[in-house]
MARBA-3410 file (N, C-alpha, C, O; in Angstrom, 1 decimal):
120
6.1,-1.0,-7.0,5.4,-2.3,-6.7,4.5,-1.6,-5.5,4.9,-0.8,-4.7 ~ 3.4,-2.0,-5.5,2.3,-1.5,-4.2,2.8,-2.0,-3.1,3.1,-1.1,-2.2 ~ 3.1,-3.4,-2.8,3.7,-3.7,-1.5,5.0,-4.8,-1.6,5.5,-5.5,-2.5 ~ 5.3,-4.6,-0.1,6.7,-5.8,-0.1,6.3,-7.0,0.7,5.6,-6.8,1.7 ~ 6.8,-7.9,0.4,6.4,-9.2,1.3,7.8,-9.4,1.5,8.6,-9.3,0.6
8.2,-9.8,2.8,9.5,-9.9,3.4,9.8,-11.5,3.0,8.8,-12.2,2.7 ~ 11.2,-12.0,3.0,11.4,-13.3,2.9,10.6,-14.1,4.0,9.9,-15.0,3.6 ~ 10.8,-13.9,5.5,10.0,-14.7,6.2,8.4,-14.9,5.8,7.9,-16.0,5.8 ~ 7.9,-13.8,5.5,6.3,-14.1,5.1,6.2,-14.5,3.6,5.1,-15.0,3.2 ~ 7.2,-14.4,2.9,7.0,-15.3,1.6,7.1,-16.9,2.1,6.1,-17.7,1.9
8.0,-17.3,2.8,8.3,-18.4,2.9,7.1,-19.0,3.6,6.9,-20.1,3.4 ~ 6.5,-18.3,4.3,5.2,-19.0,5.0,4.0,-18.8,4.4,3.0,-19.5,4.7 ~ 3.9,-17.7,3.3,2.8,-18.0,2.5,2.8,-19.3,1.4,2.0,-20.1,1.1 ~ 4.1,-19.1,0.9,4.3,-20.7,0.1,3.9,-21.8,0.6,3.3,-22.6,0.1 ~ 4.4,-21.7,1.8,3.8,-22.8,2.5,2.0,-23.1,2.7,1.3,-24.1,2.5
1.9,-22.2,3.0,0.3,-22.2,3.1,-0.3,-22.2,2.1,-1.4,-22.8,2.1 ~ 0.2,-21.6,0.6,-0.3,-22.0,-0.5,-0.3,-23.6,-1.0,-1.2,-24.1,-1.8 ~ 0.7,-24.3,-0.5,0.6,-25.6,-0.8,-0.5,-26.5,-0.5,-0.9,-27.4,-1.2 ~ -0.9,-26.1,0.8,-2.1,-26.5,1.9,-3.2,-26.5,1.0,-3.9,-27.5,0.8 ~ -3.3,-25.0,0.3,-4.7,-24.6,-0.6,-5.5,-25.7,-1.6,-5.0,-25.8,-2.8
-6.6,-26.4,-1.3,-7.5,-26.8,-2.3,-7.5,-26.3,-3.6,-7.2,-26.9,-4.7 ~ -7.8,-25.0,-3.5,-8.6,-24.5,-4.6,-7.1,-24.6,-5.9,-6.0,-25.0,-5.5 ~ -7.3,-24.4,-7.0,-6.8,-24.5,-8.0,-6.5,-23.0,-8.4,-7.4,-22.2,-8.6 ~ -4.8,-22.6,-8.7,-4.1,-21.7,-9.1,-4.5,-20.4,-7.8,-5.0,-19.4,-8.2 ~ -4.2,-20.9,-6.3,-4.2,-19.9,-5.5,-3.6,-18.9,-5.5,-2.4,-19.1,-5.9
-4.0,-17.5,-5.2,-3.3,-16.1,-5.5,-3.5,-15.4,-4.3,-4.7,-15.4,-3.9 ~ -2.5,-14.8,-3.5,-2.7,-14.3,-2.4,-3.5,-12.8,-2.9,-3.1,-12.0,-3.7 ~ -4.7,-12.8,-2.1,-5.5,-11.8,-2.2,-5.1,-10.6,-0.7,-5.3,-10.8,0.5 ~ -4.7,-9.5,-1.2,-4.2,-8.5,0.1,-5.0,-7.5,-0.1,-5.1,-7.1,-1.2 ~ -5.9,-6.6,0.9,-6.5,-5.3,0.7,-7.0,-5.0,2.0,-6.6,-5.3,3.1
-8.3,-4.2,1.7,-8.6,-3.7,3.1,-10.2,-3.8,2.7,-10.8,-4.2,1.7 ~ -10.8,-3.2,3.9,-12.3,-3.5,4.0,-12.8,-2.4,5.3,-12.0,-2.4,6.2 ~ -13.8,-1.7,5.4,-14.3,-1.0,6.2,-14.6,-1.8,7.5,-15.0,-3.0,7.6 ~ -14.4,-1.0,8.7,-14.7,-1.7,9.7,-13.7,-1.8,10.6,-12.8,-1.0,10.4 ~ -13.4,-2.5,11.7,-12.3,-2.5,12.9,-12.4,-1.2,13.5,-13.1,-0.3,13.1
-11.5,-1.2,14.8,-11.7,-0.7,16.0,-11.3,0.9,15.1,-11.9,1.8,15.5 ~ -10.5,1.1,14.1,-9.8,2.4,13.4,-10.6,2.8,12.6,-10.7,4.0,12.4 ~ -11.3,1.7,11.7,-12.0,2.4,10.3,-11.8,1.5,9.4,-12.9,1.1,8.9 ~ -10.8,1.0,9.0,-10.4,0.2,7.8,-9.5,-1.2,8.9,-8.8,-1.1,9.9 ~ -10.0,-2.4,8.2,-8.9,-3.6,8.4,-8.5,-4.2,6.9,-9.0,-4.1,5.8
-7.4,-4.9,7.4,-6.3,-5.4,6.6,-7.7,-6.6,5.7,-8.8,-6.7,6.1 ~ -7.3,-7.2,4.8,-8.0,-8.6,4.4,-6.7,-9.3,3.8,-5.8,-8.6,3.5 ~ -6.7,-10.7,3.7,-5.4,-11.3,3.3,-6.0,-12.6,3.4,-6.4,-13.0,4.5 ~ -6.0,-13.3,2.4,-6.4,-14.8,2.3,-6.0,-15.1,0.7,-5.5,-14.3,0.0 ~ -6.4,-16.3,0.4,-6.2,-16.9,-0.5,-7.6,-17.1,-2.0,-8.6,-17.8,-1.9
-7.2,-16.5,-2.9,-8.4,-16.5,-3.8,-8.0,-17.0,-5.1,-6.9,-16.8,-5.5 ~ -9.0,-17.8,-6.0,-8.5,-18.2,-7.3,-9.1,-17.3,-8.0,-8.5,-17.3,-9.1 ~ -10.0,-16.4,-8.1,-10.9,-15.3,-8.8,-9.7,-14.3,-9.0,-8.8,-14.0,-8.2 ~ -10.0,-13.9,-10.5,-9.3,-12.5,-10.5,-10.3,-11.5,-11.6,-10.3,-11.9,-12.8 ~ -11.0,-10.4,-11.2,-11.8,-9.7,-11.8,-10.8,-8.6,-12.7,-10.4,-7.6,-12.1
-10.5,-9.0,-14.2,-9.5,-8.0,-14.8,-10.0,-6.5,-14.8,-9.2,-5.6,-15.2 ~ -11.3,-6.0,-14.4,-11.6,-4.7,-14.5,-11.5,-4.0,-13.0,-11.4,-2.8,-12.8 ~ -11.4,-4.9,-12.2,-11.5,-4.5,-10.4,-10.0,-4.6,-9.9,-9.6,-3.9,-9.0 ~ -9.2,-5.7,-10.6,-7.8,-6.0,-9.7,-6.7,-6.2,-10.6,-6.7,-6.7,-11.7 ~ -5.7,-5.5,-9.7,-4.2,-5.4,-10.2,-3.6,-7.0,-9.6,-3.9,-7.6,-8.6
-2.7,-7.3,-10.7,-2.1,-8.7,-10.2,-0.7,-8.5,-10.3,-0.3,-7.9,-11.3 ~ 0.1,-8.9,-9.3,1.7,-8.7,-9.3,2.2,-10.4,-8.9,1.6,-11.3,-8.6 ~ 3.7,-10.2,-9.1,4.2,-11.3,-9.0,5.3,-10.7,-7.6,6.2,-9.9,-8.0 ~ 5.4,-11.0,-6.5,6.3,-10.4,-5.7,6.7,-11.7,-4.8,5.9,-12.4,-4.1 ~ 8.1,-12.0,-4.9,8.9,-13.1,-4.5,8.1,-14.2,-4.9,7.9,-15.0,-3.9
7.5,-14.6,-6.3,7.4,-15.9,-6.5,5.8,-16.2,-6.3,5.3,-17.1,-6.9 ~ 5.1,-15.4,-5.6,4.0,-15.3,-5.3,2.9,-14.3,-5.7,2.9,-13.1,-5.6 ~ 2.0,-15.1,-6.4,1.0,-14.3,-7.5,0.0,-13.5,-6.3,-0.7,-14.0,-5.5 ~ 0.2,-12.2,-6.5,-0.6,-11.2,-5.7,-1.9,-10.4,-6.4,-1.8,-9.7,-7.4 ~ -3.1,-10.8,-5.7,-4.1,-10.1,-6.5,-4.6,-9.1,-5.6,-4.9,-9.4,-4.4
-4.8,-7.3,-6.1,-5.2,-6.5,-5.2,-6.6,-5.9,-6.1,-6.7,-5.7,-7.3 ~ -7.3,-5.6,-5.1,-8.3,-4.3,-5.6,-8.1,-3.0,-6.2,-8.2,-2.2,-5.3 ~ -7.9,-2.6,-7.2,-7.5,-1.3,-7.8,-8.0,-0.2,-6.7,-7.2,0.7,-6.4 ~ -8.8,-0.2,-6.2,-9.4,0.7,-4.9,-8.6,0.9,-3.7,-8.5,1.8,-3.0 ~ -7.8,-0.4,-3.8,-7.1,-0.4,-2.2,-5.5,-0.1,-2.8,-4.5,-0.2,-2.0
-5.3,0.2,-3.7,-3.9,0.2,-4.2,-3.1,1.6,-3.4,-2.0,1.6,-2.9 ~ -4.1,2.8,-3.4,-3.1,3.9,-2.8,-3.2,3.7,-1.5,-2.3,4.2,-0.8 ~ -4.2,3.1,-0.9,-4.1,3.0,0.9,-3.2,2.0,1.3,-2.9,2.2,2.5 ~ -2.7,1.0,0.7,-1.6,0.2,1.1,-0.2,0.4,0.2,0.8,-0.3,0.5 ~ -0.1,1.2,-0.7,1.1,1.4,-1.2,2.1,1.7,-0.4,2.0,2.6,0.4
3.4,0.8,-0.5,4.1,0.8,0.1,4.2,-0.1,1.3,5.1,0.2,2.1 ~ 3.5,-1.1,1.7,3.2,-1.8,2.6,3.8,-2.8,2.8,4.0,-3.4,1.7 ~ 4.4,-3.3,4.0,5.2,-4.2,4.2,4.5,-5.3,4.9,3.9,-5.2,5.9 ~ 4.6,-6.3,4.3,4.0,-7.8,5.0,5.0,-8.6,5.4,5.8,-9.1,4.6 ~ 5.0,-8.8,6.7,6.2,-9.3,7.3,5.9,-10.8,8.2,4.7,-10.8,8.6
6.4,-11.8,8.6,6.1,-12.9,9.6,7.0,-13.2,10.7,8.0,-13.9,10.5 ~ 6.7,-12.7,11.9,7.2,-12.7,13.3,7.1,-14.3,13.6,6.2,-15.0,13.1 ~ 8.2,-14.8,14.7,8.1,-15.9,15.1,8.6,-15.5,16.5,9.7,-14.9,16.5 ~ 7.8,-15.8,17.8,8.4,-15.7,18.9,7.8,-16.6,19.9,7.0,-17.3,19.5 ~ 8.0,-16.8,21.3,7.9,-17.7,22.0,6.4,-18.3,22.0,6.1,-19.5,22.4
5.6,-17.3,21.6,3.9,-17.5,21.7,3.8,-18.0,20.5,2.7,-18.6,20.4 ~ 4.5,-18.1,19.2,3.8,-18.5,18.3,4.2,-17.5,17.2,5.3,-16.8,17.3 ~ 3.5,-17.4,16.2,4.2,-16.6,15.0,2.7,-16.1,14.4,1.6,-16.7,14.6 ~ 2.9,-15.0,13.4,2.0,-14.4,12.8,2.4,-13.4,12.1,3.4,-12.7,12.5 ~ 1.4,-13.0,10.8,1.7,-11.6,10.2,1.5,-10.3,10.9,0.7,-10.0,11.7
2.5,-9.6,10.4,2.5,-8.4,10.9,2.7,-7.1,9.2,3.3,-7.3,8.2 ~ 1.6,-5.9,9.6,1.2,-5.4,8.3,2.0,-4.0,9.0,1.9,-3.6,10.2 ~ 2.9,-3.3,8.1,3.5,-1.9,8.2,2.9,-1.3,7.3,3.0,-1.9,6.2 ~ 2.2,-0.4,7.3,1.4,0.5,6.3,2.1,1.9,6.6,1.9,2.5,7.7 ~ 2.9,2.5,5.7,3.4,3.9,5.9,2.2,5.2,5.7,2.5,6.3,6.1
1.0,4.8,5.1,0.0,5.3,5.1,-0.6,5.6,6.4,-0.9,6.7,6.7 ~ -0.7,4.7,7.0,-1.6,4.9,8.1,-1.3,5.7,9.2,-0.2,5.5,9.7 ~ -2.3,6.8,9.6,-1.9,7.5,10.6,-2.4,7.1,11.5,-2.1,7.8,12.5 ~ -3.3,6.0,11.9,-3.8,5.6,13.5,-3.6,4.4,13.2,-3.6,4.1,12.0 ~ -3.6,3.4,14.3,-3.6,1.9,14.4,-4.4,1.7,15.4,-4.5,2.7,16.2
-5.1,0.7,15.7,-5.8,0.2,16.8,-4.7,-1.1,17.2,-4.0,-1.8,16.5 ~ -4.9,-1.1,18.4,-3.8,-2.1,19.4,-3.9,-3.5,18.5,-2.9,-4.2,18.4 ~ -4.9,-3.9,18.1,-4.9,-5.4,17.6,-4.1,-5.4,16.3,-4.0,-6.4,15.6 ~ -3.6,-4.2,15.9,-2.5,-4.2,14.5,-3.4,-4.7,13.6,-2.5,-5.1,12.7 ~ -4.7,-5.0,13.0,-5.5,-5.1,12.1,-6.5,-4.0,11.6,-7.2,-4.2,10.6
-6.3,-3.1,12.3,-7.3,-2.2,12.0,-6.4,-0.6,12.0,-5.4,-0.4,12.6 ~ -7.0,0.3,11.1,-6.2,1.4,10.8,-7.1,2.5,10.4,-8.4,2.3,10.3 ~ -6.4,3.7,10.0,-7.0,4.6,9.2,-5.9,5.6,8.5,-4.8,5.9,9.0 ~ -6.2,6.1,7.4,-5.3,7.1,6.5,-5.6,8.4,6.9,-6.3,8.6,7.9 ~ -5.2,9.3,6.3,-5.2,10.5,6.2,-6.7,10.9,5.1,-7.6,11.7,5.2
-6.5,10.3,4.5,-7.8,10.1,3.1,-9.0,9.3,3.4,-10.1,9.7,3.1 ~ -8.5,7.9,4.0,-9.8,7.0,4.1,-9.6,6.6,5.8,-8.7,6.0,6.3 ~ -10.8,7.1,6.3,-11.2,6.8,7.8,-12.0,5.7,7.8,-11.6,5.0,8.7 ~ -12.8,5.3,7.2,-13.7,4.2,7.1,-14.7,4.3,8.2,-14.6,5.3,8.9 ~ -15.4,3.5,8.5,-16.4,3.7,9.4,-16.0,2.6,10.9,-15.9,1.4,10.5
-15.8,2.7,11.9,-15.2,2.0,13.0,-16.2,1.1,13.4,-17.3,1.4,13.6 ~ -15.7,-0.2,13.7,-17.1,-1.1,14.3,-17.4,-0.7,15.7,-16.5,-0.4,16.4 ~ -18.6,-0.6,16.1,-19.0,-0.3,17.5,-18.5,-1.4,18.4,-18.3,-1.0,19.6 ~ -18.2,-2.3,18.2,-17.8,-3.7,18.9,-16.7,-4.2,19.4,-16.4,-5.2,20.0 ~ -15.9,-2.9,18.7,-14.5,-3.0,19.2,-14.1,-2.2,20.6,-12.9,-2.2,21.1
END
């Protein structure tokens, strides 16, 4: 399986899916160019699947869609949800990342550095 979703993150995602107004929402996870380090994670809900470009998974009862090009970059990644006194949020642990930005949502890998945003 390409990615792992912790039990805490699964509960949060399922809760958020119930509030989605689109029909048949799926969690879309991947990367895009940009961010302080060159690549940024993308996570949201999507009802569209492109059979030629996307791969679909069922992870902990959550339908997940990922672009085929992103699979190698995020292989082995764990998505978690942490709650603390200041609130909560998703965390992403990508074993392929060789450098991360302080914000935690920007990274680069040995083979994919992307193009950093100048505004970071």
